[in-house]
C-alpha positions in Angstrom: -0.1 0.3 0.1 2.8 2.4 0.9 4.6 2.2 -2.5 0.7 3.1 -4.3 0.2 6.3 -2.1 3.3 7.7 -1.6 3.8 9.7 -4.2 0.1 11.3 -4.1 1.2 12.0 -0.4 4.3 13.6 -1.0 2.4 15.7 -3.5 -0.3 16.6 -1.4 1.9 17.3 1.5 4.1 20.0 -0.5 1.5 21.6 -2.8 -0.9 21.8 0.8 1.9 23.6 2.7 2.5 26.0 -0.5 -0.9 26.9 -0.4 -1.1 27.3 3.4 1.8 29.4 3.3 -0.2 31.8 1.4 -1.2 34.1 4.3 -3.9 36.6 2.9 -3.8 38.8 6.6 0.1 39.6 5.5 -0.8 39.9 1.8 -3.9 42.5 2.2 -2.4 44.5 4.7 0.8 45.2 2.3 -1.1 45.5 -0.5 -4.2 47.4 0.9 -2.1 49.7 4.0 1.0 49.1 3.0 2.2 47.6 6.2 2.7 44.6 8.0 -0.5 43.1 10.0 2.5 41.5 12.0 3.4 44.7 13.6 0.0 45.6 15.4 -2.4 44.5 17.8 -1.4 41.0 19.3 1.1 40.3 16.3 -0.9 37.5 14.7 -1.6 36.9 11.0 -5.5 36.4 11.0 -8.7 37.9 10.5 -9.4 38.8 14.2 -6.1 40.8 14.0 -6.8 42.6 10.7 -10.7 43.3 12.0 -9.2 45.1 15.1 -6.5 46.6 13.1 -8.0 47.5 9.7 -11.7 47.2 10.1 -14.2 44.6 8.1 -13.0 44.7 4.7 -9.7 43.8 5.7 -10.8 41.2 7.7 -13.6 39.7 5.0 -10.8 39.6 2.7 -8.7 37.8 4.9 -11.0 35.1 6.1 -12.2 34.5 2.5 -9.0 33.7 1.5 -7.5 32.0 4.2 -10.9 29.2 3.7 -10.4 29.1 0.3 -6.8 28.1 0.2 -8.0 25.0 3.0 -10.5 23.9 0.0 -8.0 24.1 -2.7 -5.7 22.2 -1.0 -8.1 19.6 -0.3 -8.9 19.6 -4.1 -5.4 18.9 -5.2 -5.3 15.8 -2.9 -8.4 14.4 -4.4 -6.9 14.9 -7.7 -3.7 13.4 -6.6 -5.3 10.5 -5.1 -7.4 9.5 -8.2 -7.6 5.8 -8.6 -6.4 5.0 -5.2 -8.4 2.9 -3.2 -8.4 1.0 0.1 -7.1 3.8 2.2 -7.9 3.8 5.9 -8.2 7.3 6.2 -9.6 10.2 4.0 -6.1 11.9 2.7 -7.8 15.3 2.5 -6.4 14.9 6.6 -2.9 15.1 5.1 -3.6 18.0 3.0 -5.3 20.0 5.7 -2.5 19.1 8.1 0.2 20.8 5.7 -2.1 23.4 4.6 -2.7 24.5 8.6 1.1 24.2 9.1 1.5 26.3 6.1 -0.5 28.9 7.5 0.9 28.4 11.0 4.6 28.7 9.8 4.5 30.2 6.4 7.3 29.8 4.0 7.0 33.1 1.8 6.8 35.1 5.1 9.6 34.1 7.4 7.7 31.3 9.1 5.9 33.8 11.3 1.5 33.4 10.5 -1.6 33.0 12.1 -3.1 30.2 14.3 -5.0 28.4 11.5 -8.7 28.5 12.6 -10.2 29.3 9.4 -8.2 27.4 7.4 -8.7 24.1 9.8 -12.6 25.0 9.3 -12.7 24.8 5.9 -11.2 21.6 5.9 -13.9 20.3 8.2 -16.4 21.7 6.0 -15.0 19.5 3.2 -14.1 16.3 4.9 -17.1 15.9 7.5 -20.2 18.6 7.0 -21.9 16.8 9.8 -19.4 18.0 12.4 -19.1 21.6 10.5 -22.5 22.4 11.0 -22.4 21.1 14.4 -19.4 23.0 15.1 -21.7 26.2 13.6 -24.8 25.6 15.8 -22.5 25.5 19.1 -19.9 28.3 18.1 -21.9 30.6 16.5 -24.2 31.3 19.0 -20.9 31.3 21.8 -19.5 34.2 19.5 -22.6 36.1 19.6 -23.1 36.2 23.2 -19.4 36.4 24.6 -18.0 38.4 21.4 -14.3 36.8 22.2 -12.6 35.0 19.3 -10.1 33.0 21.2 -12.7 31.5 23.2 -14.7 30.2 20.4 -11.4 28.9 18.7 -10.4 27.0 21.8 -14.3 25.8 22.1 -14.1 24.5 18.3 -10.7 23.1 19.0 -12.0 20.9 22.1 -15.3 19.7 20.3 -13.7 18.3 16.8 -12.5 15.5 17.9 -15.6 14.7 20.0 -17.8 15.9 17.5 -15.9 13.7 14.9 -16.0 10.3 16.9 -19.8 11.0 17.3 -20.4 11.2 13.7 -18.0 8.5 12.8 -20.2 6.4 15.3 -23.7 7.8 13.7 -22.5 7.0 10.1 -21.1 3.6 11.1 -17.7 4.4 10.1 -14.4 3.0 11.7 -13.6 6.3 14.4 -9.8 6.0 14.9 -8.1 7.4 12.2 -10.6 10.5 11.5 -10.5 11.0 15.6 -6.8 11.1 15.4 -6.6 13.7 12.7 -9.0 15.5 14.5 -7.3 15.5 18.2 -3.9 16.7 16.2 -5.8 19.6 14.4 -7.5 20.5 17.8 -4.2 20.2 19.7 -2.3 22.2 17.3 -5.0 25.0 17.6 -4.9 24.9 21.4 -0.9 25.0 21.0 -1.4 28.2 19.1 -3.8 29.6 21.7 -2.1 29.2 24.6 -1.6 32.4 25.2 -5.4 33.3 24.9 -6.0 30.6 27.3 -4.4 32.2 30.2 -5.9 35.7 29.6 -9.3 33.7 29.6 -8.6 31.8 32.9 -7.4 35.4 34.3 -10.5 37.0 32.6 -8.3 39.5 31.1 -8.7 38.3 27.1 -10.1 41.2 24.7 -13.1 40.9 23.1 -15.3 42.9 20.4 -17.8 43.8 23.4 -15.1 45.9 24.9 -13.9 47.3 21.9 
Protein backbone atom coordinates (compact mmCIF):
# COMPACT_ATOMS: atom_id res chain seq x y z
CA UNK A 1 0.00 0.00 0.00
CA UNK A 2 2.77 2.45 0.93
CA UNK A 3 4.44 2.21 -2.48
CA UNK A 4 1.09 2.98 -4.14
CA UNK A 5 0.45 6.13 -2.13
CA UNK A 6 3.82 7.70 -1.32
CA UNK A 7 3.86 9.88 -4.44
CA UNK A 8 0.34 11.32 -4.02
CA UNK A 9 1.06 11.77 -0.31
CA UNK A 10 4.24 13.68 -1.09
CA UNK A 11 2.55 15.83 -3.75
CA UNK A 12 -0.35 16.51 -1.39
CA UNK A 13 1.91 17.53 1.48
CA UNK A 14 4.08 19.84 -0.62
CA UNK A 15 1.25 21.53 -2.53
CA UNK A 16 -0.90 21.91 0.59
CA UNK A 17 1.96 23.46 2.54
CA UNK A 18 2.74 25.90 -0.28
CA UNK A 19 -0.94 26.87 -0.54
CA UNK A 20 -1.18 27.24 3.22
CA UNK A 21 1.85 29.52 3.19
CA UNK A 22 -0.11 32.07 1.16
CA UNK A 23 -1.09 34.17 4.17
CA UNK A 24 -3.86 36.54 3.18
CA UNK A 25 -3.64 38.70 6.29
CA UNK A 26 -0.09 39.65 5.39
CA UNK A 27 -0.87 40.04 1.69
CA UNK A 28 -3.97 42.18 2.27
CA UNK A 29 -2.23 44.37 4.84
CA UNK A 30 0.72 44.96 2.51
CA UNK A 31 -1.35 45.64 -0.59
CA UNK A 32 -4.19 47.56 1.02
CA UNK A 33 -2.48 49.33 3.90
CA UNK A 34 1.19 49.29 2.81
CA UNK A 35 2.00 47.69 6.15
CA UNK A 36 2.45 44.31 7.85
CA UNK A 37 -0.33 43.18 10.17
CA UNK A 38 2.24 41.37 12.33
CA UNK A 39 3.47 44.75 13.56
CA UNK A 40 0.12 45.57 15.12
CA UNK A 41 -2.26 44.35 17.81
CA UNK A 42 -1.63 40.77 18.84
CA UNK A 43 0.99 40.33 16.13
CA UNK A 44 -1.06 37.49 14.70
CA UNK A 45 -1.53 37.29 10.93
CA UNK A 46 -5.20 36.36 11.00
CA UNK A 47 -8.69 37.71 10.40
CA UNK A 48 -9.35 38.75 14.02
CA UNK A 49 -6.28 40.97 14.22
CA UNK A 50 -7.13 42.35 10.79
CA UNK A 51 -10.60 43.26 12.04
CA UNK A 52 -9.23 45.08 15.07
CA UNK A 53 -6.48 46.82 13.13
CA UNK A 54 -7.88 47.60 9.67
CA UNK A 55 -11.61 46.97 9.87
CA UNK A 56 -14.25 44.68 8.41
CA UNK A 57 -13.33 44.77 4.72
CA UNK A 58 -9.74 43.71 5.32
CA UNK A 59 -10.90 41.03 7.76
CA UNK A 60 -13.47 39.63 5.30
CA UNK A 61 -10.89 39.48 2.52
CA UNK A 62 -8.50 37.66 4.84
CA UNK A 63 -11.14 35.23 6.06
CA UNK A 64 -12.23 34.38 2.52
CA UNK A 65 -8.66 33.76 1.42
CA UNK A 66 -7.72 31.63 4.42
CA UNK A 67 -10.87 29.53 4.04
CA UNK A 68 -10.46 29.11 0.29
CA UNK A 69 -6.85 27.92 0.39
CA UNK A 70 -7.90 24.98 2.55
CA UNK A 71 -10.50 24.04 -0.04
CA UNK A 72 -7.89 24.26 -2.81
CA UNK A 73 -5.51 22.05 -0.85
CA UNK A 74 -8.18 19.36 -0.55
CA UNK A 75 -9.10 19.71 -4.24
CA UNK A 76 -5.46 19.09 -5.19
CA UNK A 77 -5.36 16.11 -2.84
CA UNK A 78 -8.46 14.60 -4.46
CA UNK A 79 -6.80 14.98 -7.86
CA UNK A 80 -3.52 13.37 -6.74
CA UNK A 81 -5.35 10.41 -5.18
CA UNK A 82 -7.56 9.61 -8.16
CA UNK A 83 -7.68 5.84 -8.61
CA UNK A 84 -6.13 5.10 -5.20
CA UNK A 85 -8.46 2.88 -3.18
CA UNK A 86 -8.46 1.03 0.11
CA UNK A 87 -7.01 3.79 2.29
CA UNK A 88 -7.87 3.50 6.01
CA UNK A 89 -8.19 7.30 6.26
CA UNK A 90 -9.28 10.24 4.15
CA UNK A 91 -6.12 11.77 2.59
CA UNK A 92 -7.84 15.15 2.76
CA UNK A 93 -6.74 15.21 6.39
CA UNK A 94 -3.13 15.16 5.18
CA UNK A 95 -3.85 18.08 2.87
CA UNK A 96 -5.52 19.91 5.72
CA UNK A 97 -2.69 19.26 8.14
CA UNK A 98 -0.01 20.59 5.79
CA UNK A 99 -2.15 23.55 4.72
CA UNK A 100 -2.54 24.34 8.42
CA UNK A 101 1.21 24.07 8.99
CA UNK A 102 1.77 26.37 6.02
CA UNK A 103 -0.61 28.91 7.52
CA UNK A 104 1.09 28.74 10.90
CA UNK A 105 4.63 28.75 9.51
CA UNK A 106 4.43 30.32 6.01
CA UNK A 107 7.42 29.69 3.79
CA UNK A 108 7.04 33.06 2.06
CA UNK A 109 6.77 35.22 5.19
CA UNK A 110 9.54 34.20 7.57
CA UNK A 111 7.60 31.24 9.03
CA UNK A 112 5.45 33.57 11.17
CA UNK A 113 1.76 33.32 10.31
CA UNK A 114 -1.65 33.03 11.92
CA UNK A 115 -3.38 30.57 14.24
CA UNK A 116 -5.13 28.44 11.63
CA UNK A 117 -8.76 28.50 12.73
CA UNK A 118 -10.37 29.40 9.39
CA UNK A 119 -8.09 27.08 7.44
CA UNK A 120 -9.02 24.26 9.81
CA UNK A 121 -12.72 25.06 9.36
CA UNK A 122 -12.40 24.79 5.58
CA UNK A 123 -10.94 21.30 5.96
CA UNK A 124 -13.75 20.28 8.31
CA UNK A 125 -16.28 21.65 5.82
CA UNK A 126 -14.96 19.34 3.10
CA UNK A 127 -14.03 16.23 5.09
CA UNK A 128 -16.99 16.05 7.47
CA UNK A 129 -19.90 18.42 6.75
CA UNK A 130 -21.89 16.94 9.64
CA UNK A 131 -19.22 18.03 12.11
CA UNK A 132 -18.92 21.42 10.41
CA UNK A 133 -22.64 22.08 10.89
CA UNK A 134 -22.55 20.83 14.48
CA UNK A 135 -19.66 23.16 15.28
CA UNK A 136 -21.48 26.12 13.74
CA UNK A 137 -24.59 25.35 15.79
CA UNK A 138 -22.52 25.54 18.99
CA UNK A 139 -19.93 28.17 18.14
CA UNK A 140 -21.97 30.88 16.42
CA UNK A 141 -24.25 31.49 19.43
CA UNK A 142 -21.16 31.46 21.66
CA UNK A 143 -19.53 34.11 19.46
CA UNK A 144 -22.60 36.36 19.50
CA UNK A 145 -23.06 35.99 23.26
CA UNK A 146 -19.45 36.29 24.47
CA UNK A 147 -17.92 38.16 21.51
CA UNK A 148 -14.54 36.60 22.26
CA UNK A 149 -13.07 34.99 19.16
CA UNK A 150 -10.34 33.10 21.02
CA UNK A 151 -12.94 31.46 23.29
CA UNK A 152 -14.81 30.26 20.21
CA UNK A 153 -11.58 28.97 18.63
CA UNK A 154 -10.51 27.08 21.75
CA UNK A 155 -13.98 25.59 22.23
CA UNK A 156 -14.05 24.46 18.60
CA UNK A 157 -10.62 22.85 18.96
CA UNK A 158 -11.83 20.82 21.94
CA UNK A 159 -15.14 19.84 20.33
CA UNK A 160 -13.74 18.89 16.92
CA UNK A 161 -12.40 15.42 17.86
CA UNK A 162 -15.43 14.74 20.08
CA UNK A 163 -17.90 15.60 17.32
CA UNK A 164 -15.80 13.67 14.81
CA UNK A 165 -15.97 10.51 16.93
CA UNK A 166 -19.73 10.88 17.38
CA UNK A 167 -20.30 11.45 13.66
CA UNK A 168 -18.30 8.33 12.77
CA UNK A 169 -20.40 6.27 15.19
CA UNK A 170 -23.60 7.69 13.69
CA UNK A 171 -22.41 6.91 10.15
CA UNK A 172 -21.23 3.43 11.21
CA UNK A 173 -17.68 4.32 10.18
CA UNK A 174 -14.50 3.23 12.03
CA UNK A 175 -13.69 6.29 14.14
CA UNK A 176 -10.02 5.74 14.94
CA UNK A 177 -8.18 7.57 12.14
CA UNK A 178 -10.67 10.40 11.77
CA UNK A 179 -10.66 11.07 15.51
CA UNK A 180 -6.85 10.98 15.69
CA UNK A 181 -6.53 13.48 12.84
CA UNK A 182 -9.19 15.70 14.42
CA UNK A 183 -7.35 15.55 17.74
CA UNK A 184 -4.09 16.57 16.05
CA UNK A 185 -5.83 19.58 14.48
CA UNK A 186 -7.36 20.49 17.82
CA UNK A 187 -4.09 20.19 19.72
CA UNK A 188 -2.27 22.40 17.21
CA UNK A 189 -4.93 25.09 17.50
CA UNK A 190 -4.84 24.89 21.31
CA UNK A 191 -1.05 25.21 21.35
CA UNK A 192 -1.23 28.30 19.14
CA UNK A 193 -3.84 29.77 21.50
CA UNK A 194 -2.00 29.04 24.76
CA UNK A 195 -1.51 32.75 25.54
CA UNK A 196 -5.21 33.36 24.84
CA UNK A 197 -6.12 30.47 27.15
CA UNK A 198 -4.13 32.07 29.96
CA UNK A 199 -5.94 35.37 29.46
CA UNK A 200 -9.30 33.60 29.31
CA UNK A 201 -8.56 31.93 32.62
CA UNK A 202 -7.50 35.27 34.11
CA UNK A 203 -10.52 37.08 32.69
CA UNK A 204 -8.34 39.53 30.75
CA UNK A 205 -8.95 38.36 27.18
CA UNK A 206 -10.18 41.14 24.89
CA UNK A 207 -13.53 41.01 23.14
CA UNK A 208 -15.38 42.93 20.46
CA UNK A 209 -17.79 43.98 23.20
CA UNK A 210 -14.97 45.77 25.05
CA UNK A 211 -13.85 47.43 21.85
